[in-house]
KOLGU-368999 format. One record per residue: residue in one letter; x, y, z of N, C-alpha, C, O in turn. Coordinates in steps of 0.1 Angstrom, whole numbers, padded with zeros to 4 digits, always signed. Last residue first. Layout:
REM KOLGU-368999
aXYZXYZXYZXYZ;...
***
This chain:
REM KOLGU-368999
x-0473-0214-0236-0478-0228-0247-0486-0233-0245-0490-0242-0252;x-0478-0186-0251-0480-0195-0240-0477-0207-0245-0479-0211-0256;x-0458-0159-0269-0468-0173-0266-0469-0181-0254-0458-0183-0247;x-0434-0155-0266-0446-0145-0266-0456-0149-0261-0461-0145-0251;x-0399-0162-0259-0411-0167-0264-0424-0157-0259-0423-0152-0248;x-0373-0157-0252-0379-0152-0263-0396-0154-0269-0401-0149-0279;x-0375-0145-0216-0381-0154-0227-0377-0145-0237-0376-0133-0236;x-0351-0136-0196-0356-0133-0209-0359-0142-0213-0351-0151-0216;x-0339-0130-0161-0340-0139-0172-0347-0135-0181-0355-0127-0176;x-0313-0113-0152-0329-0116-0150-0321-0118-0164-0312-0115-0171;x-0290-0125-0131-0296-0119-0141-0308-0123-0146-0312-0135-0144;x-0285-0117-0095-0287-0129-0104-0291-0124-0114-0299-0115-0111;x-0256-0101-0080-0272-0108-0078-0272-0108-0094-0265-0103-0102;x-0242-0071-0084-0241-0079-0080-0256-0086-0078-0266-0079-0075;x-0212-0051-0102-0232-0056-0101-0228-0073-0094-0219-0081-0096;x-0195-0025-0096-0196-0038-0105-0214-0042-0095-0222-0037-0087;x-0181+0009-0112-0189-0002-0099-0192-0017-0104-0190-0020-0116;x-0149+0008-0128-0166+0009-0127-0170-0002-0115-0165-0012-0111;x-0127+0018-0099-0128+0017-0114-0145+0017-0113-0151+0023-0105;x-0114+0003-0068-0115+0011-0079-0120+0012-0095-0113+0004-0102;x-0112-0009-0041-0123-0011-0051-0125-0001-0059-0135+0006-0058;x-0085-0017-0022-0095-0008-0028-0097-0011-0044-0090-0014-0054;x-0076-0040+0003-0078-0035-0013-0087-0028-0020-0097-0033-0024;x-0051-0043+0022-0061-0035+0027-0061-0034+0004-0052-0031-0004;x-0041-0058+0055-0042-0063+0037-0055-0052+0037-0064-0050+0046;x-0043-0058+0076-0029-0057+0072-0027-0056+0056-0017-0053+0049;x-0066-0057+0095-0063-0044+0090-0049-0043+0077-0045-0034+0070;x-0046-0077+0117-0060-0071+0108-0056-0058+0107-0048-0051+0113;x-0026-0088+0138-0028-0089+0117-0035-0083+0115-0031-0079+0105;x-0033-0081+0159-0021-0073+0149-0021-0071+0136-0019-0062+0128;x-0053-0094+0168-0053-0078+0162-0047-0073+0157-0049-0063+0151;x-0060-0122+0154-0049-0122+0159-0050-0099+0157-0049-0093+0147;x-0081-0131+0141-0085-0137+0156-0073-0130+0162-0072-0130+0175;x-0086-0103+0114-0079-0119+0120-0084-0120+0138-0090-0111+0145;x-0097-0090+0082-0100-0093+0100-0095-0103+0102-0097-0112+0094;x-0090-0064+0059-0084-0082+0061-0091-0080+0078-0090-0070+0084;x-0111-0049+0032-0100-0049+0048-0099-0065+0054-0106-0075+0051;x-0119-0035+0008-0119-0045+0018-0110-0047+0023-0099-0047+0018;x-0133+0000+0000-0118-0007+0001-0126-0018+0011-0136-0015+0018;x-0142+0027-0020-0147+0019-0009-0132+0009-0015-0126+0008-0026;x-0125+0058-0008-0124+0051-0014-0127+0039-0012-0119+0033-0004;x-0123+0080+0016-0126+0088+0002-0130+0070-0010-0137+0072-0020;x-0104+0061+0034-0119+0075+0041-0122+0076+0022-0124+0064+0019;x-0085+0059+0023-0092+0049+0027-0108+0053+0029-0119+0049+0026;x-0075+0080+0010-0079+0071+0004-0087+0060+0009-0094+0053+0003;x-0066+0094+0036-0072+0099+0029-0080+0093+0020-0091+0097+0018;x-0045+0071+0043-0056+0074+0051-0063+0081+0043-0070+0073+0038;x-0026+0078+0020-0033+0060+0024-0048+0064+0029-0058+0062+0023;x-0018+0101+0026-0027+0096+0015-0033+0089+0012-0043+0088+0005;x-0002+0095+0050-0013+0104+0048-0021+0101+0042-0032+0097+0047;x+0022+0076+0043+0009+0075+0052-0004+0082+0048-0014+0077+0044;x+0026+0098+0026+0025+0084+0020+0013+0078+0030+0001+0076+0028;x+0040+0112+0044+0028+0117+0029+0017+0108+0023+0006+0109+0017;x+0057+0098+0057+0048+0104+0064+0033+0110+0055+0022+0112+0059;x+0080+0093+0040+0069+0079+0047+0056+0085+0049+0045+0080+0044;x+0087+0117+0033+0082+0111+0024+0072+0096+0035+0060+0091+0036;x+0094+0124+0063+0084+0135+0057+0076+0125+0043+0064+0125+0041;x+0120+0102+0063+0100+0103+0075+0093+0115+0067+0081+0112+0065;x+0133+0112+0043+0129+0097+0042+0117+0102+0052+0106+0105+0048;x+0143+0142+0054+0138+0137+0040+0131+0119+0039+0121+0118+0031;x+0157+0128+0075+0142+0139+0078+0135+0139+0064+0123+0137+0063;x+0175+0117+0067+0168+0111+0073+0153+0115+0073+0143+0109+0071;x+0189+0138+0053+0183+0126+0049+0178+0118+0054+0176+0108+0047;x+0195+0154+0075+0186+0160+0070+0179+0147+0059+0167+0146+0058;x+0216+0133+0094+0197+0145+0100+0191+0150+0089+0179+0151+0091;x+0235+0139+0071+0230+0118+0079+0216+0125+0081+0206+0124+0073;x+0236+0160+0075+0234+0153+0059+0232+0141+0064+0224+0134+0059;x+0256+0167+0101+0241+0173+0098+0229+0169+0083+0218+0173+0081;x+0270+0146+0100+0267+0147+0110+0245+0150+0105+0234+0145+0105;x+0288+0144+0071+0286+0153+0078+0276+0145+0088+0273+0135+0082;x+0304+0108+0066+0298+0123+0064+0294+0132+0078+0296+0129+0090;x+0317+0085+0081+0328+0101+0079+0317+0108+0070+0322+0118+0066;x+0299+0070+0078+0304+0074+0085+0311+0085+0090+0311+0091+0101;x+0300+0064+0049+0290+0060+0054+0289+0071+0069+0280+0079+0069;x+0329+0051+0049+0320+0069+0041+0311+0071+0049+0313+0080+0056;x+0326+0026+0062+0337+0043+0067+0334+0058+0061+0336+0069+0065;x+0310+0010+0042+0307+0018+0056+0319+0029+0063+0316+0039+0069;x+0326+0013+0022+0312+0022+0022+0307+0023+0035+0301+0032+0040;x+0349-0001+0034+0347+0013+0026+0334+0017+0024+0334+0029+0025;x+0333-0031+0039+0341-0020+0045+0343-0006+0043+0338+0001+0052;x+0327-0037+0009+0313-0030+0018+0320-0024+0028+0317-0012+0029;x+0349-0035-0004+0342-0027-0006+0330-0023+0000+0324-0012+0000;x+0357-0063+0010+0362-0050+0013+0358-0035+0010+0361-0025+0017;x+0339-0078+0001+0342-0073+0016+0345-0063+0021+0342-0055+0030;x+0343-0081-0022+0332-0076-0017+0332-0070-0008+0326-0060-0006;x+0371-0089-0020+0370-0077-0024+0356-0073-0028+0355-0064-0037;x+0367-0119-0012+0375-0108-0003+0369-0094-0006+0364-0087+0003;
***
């Protein structure tokens, strides 16, 4: 009961805040989200990455893994033989 009362009190206080204050807070959150989205777009252009593909177009591109750090090597390891004389 006390939790519900505290939640109701918080909601009333939120509603009594001035409109301009709530608008400026919303603008700050929007600007932060927009900045993060631009940084991610720049990172996708400049950093090697893997992105998922899916039959459903809404799910394609939802997961992106950035390949940062030292470059890796792929392929077979060259075989070196310790013997220098043929059999």
